[in-house]
GUDRENTOR-586369 format. One record per residue (C-alpha): residue in three letters; x, y, z. Coordinates in steps of 0.05 Angstrom, whole numbers, padded with zeros to 5 digits, always signed. Last residue first. Example, Ala and Ser with C-alpha at 12.3 -4.5 7.8 and 13.67 -1.06 7.14 Angstrom:
REM GUDRENTOR-586369
SER+00273-00021+00143ALA+00246-00090+00156
END
This chain:
REM GUDRENTOR-586369
ASN-01092-00664+00454PHE-01104-00699+00388ALA-01132-00643+00345ASP-01088-00589+00376PHE-01116-00521+00358LEU-01064-00467+00368TYR-01084-00394+00364SER-01059-00334+00326TYR-01071-00260+00339LYS-01040-00203+00300LEU-01047-00128+00311ALA-01006-00085+00264PHE-00987-00011+00265SER-00949+00021+00209LYS-00912+00087+00200THR-00870+00108+00141SER-00837+00176+00134LYS-00801+00204+00074ASN-00760+00266+00057ILE-00763+00298+00125PRO-00761+00374+00117ILE-00706+00379+00098GLY-00682+00322+00054ASP-00645+00256+00059TYR-00674+00249+00129ASP-00713+00184+00118GLN-00760+00166+00175THR-00781+00095+00191GLN-00835+00074+00241ASN-00859+00005+00259TYR-00910-00013+00312VAL-00927-00086+00328LEU-00979-00115+00375TYR-00973-00191+00377LEU-01021-00240+00412GLY-01008-00314+00415THR-00976-00370+00375ALA-00902-00385+00374ALA-00910-00459+00392SER-00957-00448+00451GLN-00978-00381+00481GLN-00938-00319+00472TRP-00961-00250+00492ILE-00915-00204+00453PHE-00916-00128+00451ARG-00870-00104+00396TRP-00838-00038+00378ASN-00793-00029+00316MET-00764+00040+00308SER-00725+00070+00250TRP-00680+00129+00233GLN-00650+00137+00164ASP-00593+00179+00136SER-00572+00120+00093GLN-00499+00127+00116ASN-00523+00163+00179ASN-00556+00100+00205TYR-00602+00108+00265GLN-00635+00049+00300LEU-00686+00035+00355LEU-00709-00036+00371THR-00763-00042+00425GLN-00787-00104+00461ILE-00846-00114+00507TYR-00857-00181+00543THR-00905-00237+00558LYS-00883-00310+00557ALA-00833-00312+00614THR-00874-00259+00650ILE-00877-00183+00647ALA-00810-00182+00610TYR-00784-00113+00592THR-00738-00110+00532LEU-00698-00052+00504ARG-00653-00055+00442SER-00612+00005+00423ARG-00575+00018+00358ILE-00531+00075+00332LEU-00496+00068+00265ARG-00448+00124+00251THR-00405+00134+00188THR-00351+00186+00178PHE-00322+00211+00113LYS-00257+00228+00077GLY-00237+00244+00007ASN-00193+00229-00053LYS-00132+00200-00018LEU-00173+00166+00035GLU-00191+00183+00107VAL-00243+00140+00142LYS-00274+00150+00210ASN-00320+00091+00225TYR-00366+00085+00286ASN-00414+00029+00303TYR-00450+00047+00368SER-00487-00003+00412PHE-00538+00002+00469GLU-00567-00061+00498SER-00623-00066+00549THR-00653-00118+00595PHE-00711-00109+00644ARG-00745-00165+00681ASP-00693-00210+00715LYS-00662-00158+00762TYR-00646-00095+00722ARG-00600-00112+00664PHE-00554-00064+00627ARG-00514-00079+00566ILE-00461-00033+00536THR-00435-00040+00465PRO-00375-00004+00435THR-00362-00014+00360MET-00300+00025+00340ASN-00269+00032+00271ILE-00213+00081+00257ARG-00193+00079+00184ASN-00133+00101+00142GLY-00119+00106+00068GLY-00094+00057+00015PHE-00160+00018+00014PHE-00162+00018+00090GLY-00100+00019+00133GLY-00100+00021+00209PHE-00142+00019+00272ARG-00195-00033+00290ASN-00237-00036+00353MET-00288-00088+00375SER-00322-00066+00439SER-00356-00101+00497PHE-00388-00078+00562SER-00429-00110+00618ILE-00476-00084+00672PRO-00520-00131+00712LYS-00464-00184+00711SER-00474-00249+00671ARG-00442-00215+00611ASN-00373-00214+00644THR-00332-00161+00607MET-00311-00162+00535ILE-00254-00124+00500MET-00233-00132+00427ILE-00169-00104+00397GLN-00150-00105+00323ALA-00090-00071+00292GLU-00091-00058+00217LYS-00046-00068+00158ASP-00060-00051+00086ASP-00042-00072+00015TYR-00085-00041-00040SER-00091-00061-00113GLY-00123-00017-00166ASN-00190+00011-00188GLU-00209+00074-00152ILE-00249+00075-00087ASN-00297+00133-00091VAL-00321+00187-00043GLY-00380+00231-00064ASP-00429+00198-00017SER-00394+00137+00013VAL-00357+00076-00015GLU-00372+00092-00087PHE-00342+00041-00133THR-00286+00041-00185GLU-00281-00025-00222LEU-00228-00079-00216VAL-00211-00068-00143GLY-00158-00114-00112GLU-00159-00114-00036LYS-00103-00141+00008VAL-00108-00142+00084LEU-00058-00160+00138ASN-00098-00162+00202ILE-00068-00156+00272GLY-00092-00184+00338THR-00107-00175+00412HIS-00170-00204+00440ILE-00187-00185+00512GLU-00235-00224+00556PHE-00264-00214+00626GLY-00307-00270+00653SER-00273-00269+00722ARG-00236-00333+00704PHE-00198-00294+00651GLU-00199-00304+00575TRP-00141-00277+00534HIS-00156-00288+00460ASN-00096-00285+00413ASP-00096-00261+00341ILE-00065-00265+00272HIS-00116-00252+00216TRP-00087-00255+00146ARG-00135-00228+00094GLY-00137-00231+00019SER-00183-00202-00034GLU-00186-00195-00110HIS-00120-00226-00132PHE-00127-00229-00208GLY-00111-00299-00233ASN-00160-00304-00292LEU-00207-00344-00247LYS-00211-00284-00200TRP-00172-00296-00137TYR-00199-00296-00065GLY-00157-00308-00003ASP-00177-00324+00068TYR-00125-00337+00122ASN-00133-00350+00196ILE-00083-00352+00254HIS-00094-00371+00326PRO-00073-00359+00398ARG-00128-00380+00447LEU-00106-00370+00519GLU-00152-00398+00573LEU-00172-00388+00645LEU-00124-00334+00667GLY-00128-00309+00738PHE-00054-00293+00740LYS-00038-00367+00730ASN-00094-00416+00746GLU-00058-00477+00719PRO-00054-00452+00648ARG-00107-00472+00597ILE-00081-00467+00525ARG-00127-00470+00465THR-00102-00467+00393PHE-00136-00446+00328ILE-00101-00460+00261ARG-00141-00438+00201ALA-00135-00442+00125SER-00175-00415+00066TRP-00161-00415-00008LYS-00212-00385-00057ARG-00225-00387-00131TYR-00268-00334-00163ASN-00321-00318-00215ASP-00377-00293-00169ARG-00387-00256-00104LYS-00435-00260-00045LEU-00479-00314-00076TYR-00544-00330-00039GLY-00597-00380-00061MET-00661-00384-00100GLU-00628-00348-00158PRO-00568-00396-00158ASN-00527-00364-00215PHE-00460-00395-00233ASN-00441-00363-00299ALA-00371-00338-00279GLY-00353-00403-00245VAL-00343-00410-00170GLU-00283-00446-00139ALA-00269-00468-00067TYR-00207-00495-00031SER-00205-00512+00043VAL-00157-00520+00102SER-00175-00533+00174SER-00146-00535+00243SER-00170-00539+00315ILE-00115-00548+00367ALA-00113-00564+00442LYS-00175-00607+00454THR-00174-00633+00382ASP-00214-00611+00321ARG-00188-00632+00253ALA-00215-00605+00187GLY-00209-00619+00113GLU-00248-00578+00064LEU-00269-00584-00009ARG-00312-00533-00046PHE-00349-00531-00112ALA-00385-00483-00158TYR-00411-00488-00229ALA-00442-00448-00286ASN-00375-00442-00321GLU-00405-00470-00386LYS-00480-00473-00382LYS-00484-00407-00420LEU-00532-00356-00391GLY-00595-00335-00427PRO-00639-00387-00394THR-00608-00404-00326ASP-00584-00473-00307THR-00542-00478-00244LEU-00491-00529-00220GLY-00466-00545-00150ALA-00411-00582-00113PHE-00397-00591-00039ALA-00346-00631+00001ILE-00329-00637+00075ILE-00273-00681+00103LYS-00274-00696+00178ASN-00228-00708+00236LEU-00237-00712+00312GLU-00277-00775+00328GLY-00245-00821+00277ILE-00251-00799+00205GLY-00319-00770+00191LEU-00335-00762+00117GLN-00382-00705+00098ALA-00420-00698+00033ASP-00456-00648-00010ILE-00489-00651-00078ALA-00522-00594-00115TYR-00568-00580-00173SER-00597-00511-00190GLN-00654-00488-00234ASN-00677-00419-00258ILE-00743-00423-00295TYR-00766-00369-00343GLY-00819-00315-00348ASP-00822-00259-00399HIS-00898-00256-00402GLY-00908-00275-00328LYS-00885-00330-00283HIS-00814-00336-00256ASP-00806-00409-00235LEU-00750-00416-00185ALA-00727-00488-00183THR-00682-00521-00131TYR-00652-00590-00128MET-00612-00619-00070GLY-00566-00677-00058GLY-00538-00716+00000ILE-00481-00755+00031HIS-00468-00764+00105THR-00415-00783+00155ARG-00415-00762+00228ASN-00389-00831+00250PRO-00443-00875+00221LEU-00483-00856+00159GLU-00535-00803+00145LYS-00567-00803+00076LYS-00593-00736+00054LEU-00646-00719+00002ARG-00672-00649-00012PHE-00724-00622-00061VAL-00737-00547-00065SER-00790-00509-00104TYR-00806-00435-00108ASN-00863-00411-00153ASN-00864-00337-00172GLN-00921-00289-00190ASP-00893-00228-00226THR-00849-00177-00191VAL-00841-00104-00173ASN-00879-00058-00221LYS-00945-00089-00197VAL-00936-00142-00144GLU-00954-00213-00165ASP-00964-00265-00110THR-00915-00314-00080VAL-00921-00390-00084MET-00881-00437-00040SER-00859-00510-00047LEU-00813-00547+00001ILE-00792-00620+00002GLY-00742-00647+00053VAL-00724-00720+00062LYS-00673-00752+00109MET-00663-00823+00084GLY-00669-00888+00124SER-00731-00911+00087LEU-00764-00843+00099THR-00741-00794+00152GLY-00770-00725+00162THR-00791-00662+00126LEU-00850-00641+00083ARG-00859-00567+00071GLY-00919-00531+00044GLY-00943-00469+00007GLY-00982-00405+00010ILE-01001-00341-00024ILE-00939-00305+00001PRO-00946-00230-00009VAL-00883-00193-00033PRO-00848-00145+00014ILE-00802-00092-00018GLY-00730-00105+00005ASP-00699-00065-00052THR-00721-00120-00101GLY-00773-00168-00075VAL-00780-00205-00009GLY-00831-00261+00001ILE-00784-00318-00015ARG-00712-00297-00030ARG-00702-00295+00046SER-00705-00372+00043PHE-00634-00379+00018PHE-00625-00445-00018MET-00558-00460-00053GLU-00524-00417+00000ILE-00456-00391-00021ASP-00402-00345+00008PRO-00425-00337+00080GLY-00399-00279+00123SER-00342-00229+00117TYR-00290-00264+00160GLY-00299-00328+00122GLY-00354-00363+00084GLY-00377-00435+00082SER-00399-00465+00015GLY-00468-00491+00005VAL-00525-00537+00026SER-00570-00521+00085PHE-00639-00550+00072LEU-00636-00600+00129GLY-00610-00545+00176ALA-00672-00503+00162ASN-00717-00553+00199GLU-00757-00493+00225LEU-00723-00430+00200PHE-00771-00419+00142PHE-00834-00418+00185ALA-00798-00379+00240ARG-00782-00318+00199LYS-00715-00288+00220GLU-00671-00302+00160PRO-00604-00268+00162PHE-00586-00204+00124PHE-00524-00209+00081LEU-00495-00146+00051SER-00475-00142-00022PHE-00402-00135-00043ARG-00367-00070-00061ASP-00344-00054+00010LEU-00358-00003+00064ASN-00429-00026+00079ILE-00456-00006+00148GLN-00512-00051+00173GLN-00584-00043+00197GLU-00613-00097+00242ASP-00673-00127+00210ALA-00742-00116+00241GLU-00770-00166+00291VAL-00822-00214+00265GLN-00895-00204+00286ALA-00919-00181+00217PHE-00896-00246+00187ASP-00956-00265+00143THR-00971-00328+00104ASN-01035-00329+00063TYR-01038-00405+00071THR-00986-00449+00104LEU-00976-00523+00108ASP-00925-00563+00148LEU-00921-00639+00137THR-00880-00677+00188MET-00845-00744+00183SER-00816-00793+00234SER-00872-00818+00278GLY-00922-00830+00222ILE-00942-00772+00179SER-00951-00718+00231VAL-00991-00657+00209LYS-00974-00584+00223ALA-01020-00529+00199ASP-01012-00454+00187MET-01070-00408+00172GLY-01087-00340+00144PHE-01128-00278+00158ASN-01129-00206+00135SER-01151-00136+00152ASP-01124-00074+00118GLU-01122+00000+00130SER-01089+00052+00086ASN-01065+00123+00091THR-01023+00157+00037THR-00992+00226+00042THR-00959+00256-00020GLU-00888+00271-00041ASP-00872+00219+00012ILE-00912+00209+00076ILE-00935+00137+00086ASN-00986+00118+00139ASN-01005+00045+00148LYS-01057+00008+00189GLN-01059-00067+00199SER-01108-00118+00226LEU-01088-00191+00226ILE-01124-00256+00243TYR-01088-00322+00252PRO-01102-00396+00245MET-01057-00449+00276ILE-01079-00520+00263LYS-01042-00577+00297THR-01045-00650+00278ASN-01000-00698+00315ARG-01007-00773+00323SER-00957-00814+00363ASN-00954-00889+00364PRO-00923-00894+00433VAL-00849-00902+00449ASN-00823-00957+00494ILE-00760-00924+00521ASN-00716-00976+00554LYS-00648-00942+00548ILE-00616-00873+00556THR-00548-00865+00525GLY-00491-00815+00534ALA-00477-00755+00490SER-00409-00737+00461LEU-00427-00756+00390LEU-00487-00709+00395ARG-00444-00647+00397ASN-00495-00596+00421MET-00465-00602+00491THR-00411-00554+00467PHE-00344-00571+00437GLN-00271-00549+00441ARG-00268-00559+00516SER-00283-00633+00514ILE-00352-00652+00538PRO-00362-00704+00593SER-00429-00743+00595TRP-00465-00714+00656HIS-00445-00643+00640ALA-00417-00582+00675GLU-00410-00508+00658GLU-00383-00460+00711LYS-00375-00385+00699ARG-00373-00382+00776ARG-00430-00333+00783ALA-00467-00368+00726ILE-00473-00439+00751VAL-00491-00474+00686ARG-00519-00546+00687GLU-00518-00591+00626PHE-00550-00658+00612ASN-00537-00709+00557ILE-00579-00759+00518GLY-00574-00807+00459TRP-00635-00851+00453SER-00646-00925+00462GLN-00712-00955+00439ASN-00757-01009+00467LYS-00805-01008+00408ASP-00783-00991+00338LYS-00820-00939+00297LYS-00762-00891+00297TYR-00765-00820+00325ARG-00792-00750+00315LEU-00810-00707+00374THR-00869-00660+00391LYS-00916-00720+00388PHE-00878-00750+00447PRO-00901-00691+00489ILE-00843-00661+00529ALA-00859-00648+00603PHE-00801-00614+00640GLU-00796-00605+00715ALA-00748-00555+00747SER-00712-00543+00813TRP-00677-00487+00850GLY-00627-00477+00907TYR-00639-00511+00975ASP-00667-00447+01006GLY-00720-00448+00953LYS-00735-00433+00880GLU-00786-00471+00838THR-00790-00483+00763LYS-00842-00505+00712VAL-00831-00530+00641GLU-00881-00547+00586TRP-00879-00570+00514VAL-00904-00548+00445ALA-00845-00533+00399ASP-00811-00470+00375TRP-00752-00478+00326ASN-00718-00410+00322VAL-00660-00436+00364ASN-00632-00474+00304PHE-00563-00504+00317GLY-00519-00538+00266GLY-00506-00487+00213GLY-00550-00464+00156SER-00610-00422+00139GLY-00607-00361+00184ILE-00536-00340+00176SER-00509-00344+00246PHE-00555-00399+00268ARG-00551-00399+00343ARG-00514-00436+00396SER-00443-00417+00379THR-00381-00443+00414SER-00358-00503+00372GLY-00388-00482+00306GLY-00428-00529+00262GLU-00412-00590+00305GLY-00482-00606+00328GLY-00482-00672+00292GLY-00502-00638+00227THR-00568-00617+00257ILE-00593-00595+00326GLN-00662-00565+00335ALA-00675-00515+00391ASP-00715-00502+00454PHE-00712-00452+00511GLU-00775-00443+00553ILE-00766-00395+00611GLY-00778-00419+00682ALA-00748-00361+00722PRO-00696-00410+00751ASN-00669-00421+00681THR-00694-00468+00626GLY-00672-00517+00573PHE-00693-00563+00517LEU-00648-00587+00461TYR-00669-00632+00403GLY-00630-00679+00358THR-00601-00694+00290GLN-00535-00726+00269PHE-00507-00773+00322ASP-00552-00828+00293LYS-00586-00844+00359PHE-00654-00832+00325THR-00681-00795+00385ASP-00617-00756+00399ILE-00639-00719+00462ILE-00606-00656+00490PHE-00612-00628+00560SER-00610-00560+00592PHE-00605-00529+00662SER-00592-00456+00677ASP-00560-00404+00721SER-00554-00347+00672ASN-00501-00322+00624ASN-00502-00381+00575LEU-00577-00391+00578SER-00592-00343+00520ALA-00664-00321+00514ASP-00707-00373+00478ARG-00771-00349+00513ARG-00758-00284+00550THR-00739-00283+00624ASP-00667-00258+00622SER-00604-00256+00665ILE-00626-00298+00724ILE-00567-00306+00771ILE-00568-00348+00835GLU-00529-00312+00889ASP-00584-00314+00941PRO-00585-00390+00934SER-00514-00395+00963ASN-00504-00469+00980ASP-00539-00488+00915TYR-00576-00552+00898ALA-00601-00557+00826VAL-00657-00608+00831VAL-00672-00630+00760SER-00731-00664+00728VAL-00742-00695+00659PHE-00808-00723+00633PHE-00823-00753+00564TYR-00899-00749+00554LYS-00959-00785+00523GLU-00958-00858+00544SER-00915-00841+00604TYR-00841-00825+00612LEU-00792-00815+00669VAL-00722-00784+00675LYS-00685-00759+00737VAL-00630-00707+00748VAL-00596-00691+00814THR-00543-00635+00820LYS-00498-00623+00880GLU-00456-00559+00871SER-00383-00554+00851ILE-00388-00601+00792TYR-00333-00654+00791ASP-00266-00635+00760GLY-00250-00655+00688GLU-00243-00585+00660ASP-00235-00533+00714PRO-00270-00470+00687THR-00303-00500+00647LYS-00320-00568+00621GLN-00339-00592+00690TYR-00361-00663+00703PHE-00429-00684+00731THR-00447-00745+00773SER-00518-00741+00800ILE-00564-00782+00756GLU-00618-00817+00797GLU-00662-00872+00768ALA-00736-00857+00774ASN-00781-00889+00826ASN-00779-00830+00875TRP-00802-00782+00820VAL-00876-00799+00829PRO-00869-00780+00903ASP-00871-00705+00887ASN-00841-00667+00947ILE-00771-00658+00920VAL-00791-00643+00848ASP-00832-00581+00862GLY-00829-00547+00794ASP-00905-00549+00782ILE-00912-00606+00732ASN-00950-00657+00775PRO-00917-00723+00758GLU-00955-00773+00715VAL-00981-00837+00746ASN-00973-00897+00700THR-00898-00887+00699LYS-00846-00915+00652ILE-00774-00913+00676ALA-00719-00887+00631SER-00652-00920+00640THR-00581-00892+00644THR-00519-00902+00604LEU-00450-00870+00598GLN-00416-00900+00537GLY-00418-00841+00487LEU-00350-00818+00508ILE-00331-00855+00572LEU-00266-00886+00548SER-00242-00826+00507PRO-00263-00779+00563ILE-00224-00819+00615PHE-00156-00820+00583LEU-00120-00754+00575LEU-00165-00706+00612PHE-00176-00755+00670ILE-00102-00771+00677ILE-00085-00696+00678ARG-00141-00683+00728PHE-00117-00738+00775MET-00046-00709+00772
END
């Protein structure tokens, strides 16, 4: 009965009202992980009441947890003592920077420095002492269960933000403890003295699948939701100055075997810089930008007539990416529209790299407005592209209760003899209604020489409600035939789209080991503007989640595809124009990922463009202690159509060995029989501060379209970058 009363009434009373105080210290704690024996922490206010979100929502945390906060002239300090009655059962699932904390014993906290419930920072660690940091935008409500950008340039959680800070941990017979030191110059905040910030703390006890928070979180949200945070008072912030210079040197060797053999060697250098403009704005500069250290793209199987979407992975473009995210959300097949998609910069046709000469980005708050300005210049590549200038200007006014309105302008200036400028204009807005409802709107126009301005538009309107038991939404979108955002991403053109979703959550009282049932239904339908029904998909499903961590998803899909022009789905196999109505069963299985060995597989069986398809994607993950992690996946399609049949196989393995939390080796191996290509990406990483350090990278790609091998590419790169802090 207590839990029922708590779930119904207490969260609405406590939400955003829990408060604590930060104590200023003239003597800084020794950041070594030993909280218990450091007397500096004795003066800090103790935070020890935590409420479970899962598995038993509303119950107190099962293990004692003590958190304290201090600050000095330079640093914001947080400590935790995570007591554990069974310290031998503490789980460490990974030791790499920014590795997921969901399947490991861990501690995290968020801070909303402007207390606007819109933007914030997250810092976390596990008992191995890894550094996990991220930026939160859009109130942290861009996906209730996800903690990563799914598309690279949008969403509410950017784990690719890497800041300069420090954490140390210690393990003992009491459990484990951690100390965080966050430089004020790493953060952005108001100029006022004696500030109050939003704050919340989270502890995960992996063996129990337990997640608990200081300020209670309802089951449909994560700690990212800034509206659910409590308040920390009495922070007298310093006048922070921050100037960082990060030069790099690069040596690269390439070997290409095609009709001829080509060997080349190259050495290069470049520089990034970060300059604080006051306490609330940052200027990032880059010269001769290079991303040799970035992991290779994961290959994909394309069985449709629309282009594939590859997410952004380059850290320079992902920092503050949420501010530049303006567009129309997608559905089961990924995003529909992004007005600015940073992968357009530095990548030519067919994925050919284009050198980036340099550029800059200014982001922050000015006169109560979020401001984002980006300008980049790419070099000419013979027979690929002329020199291009990319420009983005973004304004966003954030208002109370998760409400905002903003606008964005982009310009892609194609230089050269036949050059032209493609421009786009967009507005976006969100209206929060109470704590659970919102209305989202977006509209955009493009101007492209040679295309009529009529029908060069796009817009979308969505209404959503997110309660503890039911999440629901309905939206309508429309894209004109001449809408052409060349600096963005457009999956398909000339359509109108209806989408709807009802997602429910039911938590039985520990029946049959069940934790939660999630029956739901989704619909996405696309029509050409002339009324032709191009795509439609009903997804009817139920997720069965058990307390053991085992999940099974059982669903059916009712799919309609309207094909206007014949397209080749595989070598020698075509999909003819016409309309196809199909049904397929969908079953997904997942075991507990906090275990040393875990397994998952998405499986679909049924109709496919008038024929039949079997699709299976088994993945097995193996972890040895806290040093070695591996993942092996297989994407298999067996398709039988009226005019042919084919089989696709995409094999992928990812292996990681962590020497320390900042030094590790990672290998990505892939084979795709659709392109008949094998590839390997091997990286040795010795990270220092803010994504600087030593990187050794080896890439090899072999194309088997002919016998002997049709094409082979090998490259080896050595890159070293260093951080100079002018005001350390």
